[in-house]
Structure formats: C-alpha cells, structure tokens
C-alpha positions, 0 to 999 in steps of 0.5 A: 495536525501535519507534522513538522518538516524537515527543514531541507524541504525548503530547498527544493523551490525551483523558478518555474514559467508556469505553475504545475497543473494539479492533480486533483483528488476526485472522488473517483471510486465512484467511477468503479461503484457507488460509495458503500453506505455507512452500515452497522454491526452488532459490536461486544466489547472483549472479555478483558476481566482479570487482565486488565486492558491497557495497551502497554498490557496487550502489547507485552503479552503479545511479545511474550507470546512471541518470545516463547515461540522463539525459544520453541516453548510451545505448551507455555505460548499455546496457554498464552494464545488462549489467554490472548484469544479469551480478551481479544475481540474483532468487535471491540476497540483497536488493541483488542482487534489488533490482538485479535489478528495477531492471535490468529497469525500466532496460531497459524504459526503454531499450527505450522510448527504442529504444535497447536491442539486448541481451536484457532480464535473466531475469524479462521486462519488457524487452519491447514495452510493459510489465510482464509480470504484468498480470492482475488475477488475478495482482496479487490473489493476490500482494496476499495474500502481501503482506499476510501477510509484511510488516507494511506493509498491516496495518498500514495496516488496522488503524491505519484501522479503530481510526480508524473505530470511534472515529468511529462513536458507539456506538449508531448505528443504521447505518454505511456505508463506502466502501472504494476498491480493496477488493481482497479486503476483508481489512480489514473482518473484524477491524472487524466482529468490533469491531463486534459485541463493542461492541455486546454490551457495550452496551444498543444492537443491533448497527448495520446495516453497509454497505460499498461497494467499488470495483474493477477487476473484478466478479467479484472484487468479487462474491466479496469481497461474498460473503465478507464476507457470510458473516463477518458473519452469523457475528457475527450482524450485518446486512450489505449489499455493493454492488461499484462497478466502476471504468469502463475500470480507471480509478480517475478515472472516479468523480470524475465520479459521486460523490456520485450513485453512493452513496446513504447512508440515514437515520441512518447515518454515513459513513466513506471508506477511501482505503488506498494509493489516493490516489495512483492519482488523480494525473496530471500535474496534481492536478486530479482528485485535487481534484475527487475529495477535493471529491465526498468532502467533499460527502458529509460523512463522519464519518472519511476514512482515508488509508494512503500510501507515505512517498515521493516517486515522482512528481517529473517528473525521472527521476533524482529519481524513480530516486533517491526510488525506489531509496532507498524500496525499498532499505528495503523490500527489506532489510525482506524480507531480515531478517524472511521466509525467504530460501527463500520463495516468497511473498517471490519473488512479492511482489518480483517481481510486486507490487514489481517492477511498482511499480518498473517504472512508476516508473522506466519509465514517462512521461507519463500512462502512469505510476501509482505516484505516491507522494507524501509525507504533506506533499503529502496533508496539503496537498492534503486542507487545502486541500479542508477536511478537518482531521486528526483525531489517531490514538488511544494505543489506536490506537497500541498496537495498532500496537505490539502488531502489530509485536511479536507478527508482525513481532519484528524490531528494524528497524521503527520507528514514529513519530508526527508531526503526529497521524499513524502513520509506520511505517519501517525502520531510519531510512526512513519507508515508509508513513504512516497518517492520519485526517481529518475 
C-alpha cells in the first residue's frame, strides 16, 4: 500500500493546456537481453542453535561487533565475528543473508587492521585488498537483475524521464541528454517512445535526440549506443549517441573537462541526468562535487534530474556509518524477502554482488578509498541551492506513473511513496530508501 502524502504534494497542480505525455514503463530489459528464466538454488538454513534467530538479536550482535571494532578491541570482535559467521547464510532468510554480508565487511575491516587471523566467512572478501566481485562485466550483468527484481532503479528512471519530458517543449528541434554513468542505457527506450508518441499527436516533426553517455568501459558504451540507435530507428526518431569515457575510472575526471567536453547544437535543449551518480563525486570534502555542479550550471540545462539513496553513508566516523548502513540495508533485504522468490538466483546475485559490494565499501573502506558516500536529500538540496539550482516540483502525472509502476510490477503493501519538498521518496515500511528530484 502506498504511504500517505505530504499535504504540500497537492499544492502543485498547474493548469495545462495539454496533458503531459506519459513515459511508458516498457519491459525494456528485453531490448538488452531476454529476461532471465526463474532458476533455483539449493537453500539451507543458517545455524541458529544457542543464539536465537530474532531480528533484534541479529541486529544487536552486529552492533556489538561494530562497537568492539570502534573501541579497537579486536580479539573480542574476532570472536564475535566467528559467532556471527556461524549463524548467517547467503541462502537463509533476509536476516541471515544480511548478517552474512555485514560479517564479510566486518571481517575485511579487521583484516585491514591486521588483526583477523580466522578465515573470512564463505563468499570471500576477507582476503587481500577488497571485494572479489570487481569486474565491470559482473556489475553490469547484476545491474540488469537489480533493475528487474526491485523497483528502485525503474522508479528512479521513470520519474526522471517524466521530468525531462515535461521540461522539453513540444516542437523543440533538438534534445540533448547527458547521462552520467549510463550503464546499459535501460532508462531511455521508454522516453524515446514517449517523445515519438508526442510528436505523432502534434504538428511538429520528431526532434533530433542526442545522448552523451559516460561510463568506465568503452566497449560497453558502444554496445549501449548501438542498442539505443536500433530502438530509435524502430520508432522513426533521429538519434545520435556520444560515448564519454571516464579517465582512470574516476568520476571526478569529468569535472576538469566540462563544459568543453560537451558540444551543444543550436536550438537544442539540454537535460542532465544523474541517477545514483552524485555520491560518487564526494570525497572527504565536497570540493569535487561543487566543481562538477558549477560546470553543469554553466551548460544552462533545461532540467537536471537526480536520484540518490536516502541514507547517510558518508559519515566520517565508522560506528555512525555502520548504524546508517544497517538500517538502510535491513529495509532493502526485507523488501527482497517479501517480493522476490526465495529460490531466485537473480536475488542472490544482487545481494552478493551489488549490495554486498556497497556494504563492503561502506563498512570496510576508509579515506579516499571509500566510494559509496550516499547522503540524505537534505544534503543534496543544500548543495544544489548553493550553486544556484532551484527545485522543480514533480508533476501529478509523474506521481500517477510511479503509483502505477508499484501497483503493477511490485504489488506489495510494504513499499510506500511520499512527496517531501517537491521530491519523491520511495521506501520500504517506514524507511525511506531512494529520492528523486528535478532541478533547474
């Protein structure tokens, strides 16, 4: 059941001459690859005997272990990790699976302190320098599964697309979208179809659509461009794709080259898309992010769409960061438990490779090595306003689409949708997990 809405959500309901075109949420993963068949794995229950299996008990054991590490009581932390490893499993219920991921991360943290002498739990990550799943191919494949079995990515894409569509005037000759960290480009086929349909119902020809996509692998970028070109051609859209490679896999490298790296054509409206991207620019300070936002502002975009996790994983102190991560990923794993079959290989891969990598980074990383520096919406709002951006309220039409997405594809009473400060928040139970906002 969708959650209650802020009373301010009804204030923005401008009279429009024409109802905005909907950004259809197609089964666009089929464009990239056939949907994976439901497969099964052998499941085993974690060994709980002697320790209890309640969620409260699991949580307290993890907190106790983190407190011991923060107090540099490494021998006691090591003993508790051994206990936690024995009562966790990547194949158990949501709590056992969550504990499994956090135990791997805590083990790696102790290893980096030079204090862990026991083997890491099953699944790896406790050895030399980091998580065992580092290949771009594995992450890209897992991203497709994440997009399919959870609403988080599709919700972010659908809402951002609608904001872009409504910001671009009907009849505009050209549209240029800069998509930071485009991945497989699964966000754009629904927007392409909406643009084509809007042109069919107007007196104007379809615009020239150009997408500049950034990424870490030129081969993946080129394949993404080829798929998007074929789909655009099937709709009769003129389309160009421009790959923009991140130097040394460093997201901050673009800050030095914007706006010179982007070529805008006359009579072309610009949209900038940052879905789960801005946090990658945060270091121990916000200097790189501020430079990036100033460069974007210089490009004078019609709209900037932003989606981020609703959590503070950028806290400088380990224990506070640990507590935030525990709350956030508890809700994430609970949502997967309620909405994805327990025998799903796709769920296991997402938890092990995608969320496991994030948890490992947040818990075991320190200093400049930390990448998953998520912040809450309030922090992004302050940062964006300081650079000169203003929040654009998301439309009632976008709200209707987000509701429909959850009702049709993820029919669980646990997901809730809220509007706060003109932005959308998707959460599980009482825990907000993702925010999407639009800026100009």
